[in-house]
C-alpha positions in Angstrom: 88.0 115.0 67.6 90.5 112.9 65.4 94.1 113.1 66.3 95.1 112.9 62.7 93.0 116.1 61.9 94.4 117.7 64.8 98.0 116.8 63.5 97.0 118.3 59.8 95.9 121.5 61.5 99.1 122.0 63.6 101.0 121.3 60.7 99.2 124.4 58.7 98.9 126.4 61.5 101.3 128.8 59.6 98.8 129.4 56.8 96.3 130.5 59.8 95.5 134.1 61.2 96.4 134.5 64.7 92.8 134.4 65.6 92.7 130.9 64.2 95.5 129.7 65.6 94.2 130.7 69.3 91.1 128.6 68.2 93.2 125.9 67.4 95.1 125.8 70.7 92.0 126.6 72.9 89.6 124.0 71.3 91.8 121.1 70.2 95.2 121.4 71.8 94.2 122.6 75.5 94.8 119.2 76.9 97.5 117.7 74.9 97.2 113.9 74.4 100.2 113.3 72.2 103.6 114.4 72.6 103.1 116.1 69.1 100.2 118.4 70.6 102.9 119.2 73.6 105.7 120.0 71.0 102.9 122.1 69.3 102.2 124.2 72.4 106.0 124.7 72.7 106.3 125.9 69.3 103.5 128.2 70.0 105.6 130.1 72.4 107.0 131.8 69.3 104.1 132.6 68.0 103.7 136.3 66.8 100.5 137.1 69.0 101.3 137.8 72.4 97.9 136.6 73.7 98.7 133.5 72.0 101.7 133.1 73.8 99.9 133.8 77.0 97.2 131.3 76.3 99.9 128.6 75.8 101.7 129.5 78.8 98.6 128.9 80.8 97.9 125.8 79.4 101.5 124.7 79.9 101.1 125.8 83.4 98.5 123.0 84.2 101.3 120.4 82.9 104.0 118.4 84.5 107.0 119.7 82.6 110.0 117.9 81.5 113.6 119.6 81.8 113.7 120.2 78.0 110.0 121.8 78.3 111.4 124.0 81.0 114.4 125.1 79.3 112.5 126.2 76.1 110.0 128.1 78.6 112.8 129.8 80.7 114.0 131.2 77.1 111.0 133.2 77.0 112.3 135.6 80.1 114.4 137.5 77.8 111.2 138.8 76.0 110.3 142.4 76.5 106.9 141.6 77.5 106.2 141.6 81.3 103.3 139.4 81.4 104.9 136.7 79.5 108.0 137.0 81.9 105.5 137.0 85.0 103.8 133.8 83.9 107.1 132.2 83.1 108.4 133.1 86.6 104.9 131.6 88.3 105.6 128.1 86.0 109.0 128.3 87.4 108.1 128.8 91.0 105.3 125.9 90.8 107.9 123.5 90.2 109.9 121.0 92.3 113.4 122.2 93.3 114.8 118.9 91.6 113.0 119.9 88.0 115.0 123.2 88.4 118.3 122.1 89.0 119.0 121.1 85.0 117.9 124.2 83.6 
């Protein structure tokens, strides 16, 4: 799919329903190829839909994360949703110790 088209979709995701945002995440940004797509996934961590946040976390779990990305993910530990917190902890446990020193 055309990267510019995906960028337009990402920029207008606030106009979409949670189901359409989920489709965008799963079908077009599931393997981020650009920095903007990675940034979009991190932005989706604040999605209103818990299932969308869980989907994003499962996708981020497959990536090698930077310190900044890990920091954004650790902010989710303060949420009430236990499944989100559990997934964040799993992501942190999978990281190298050296990656965790800076967060």
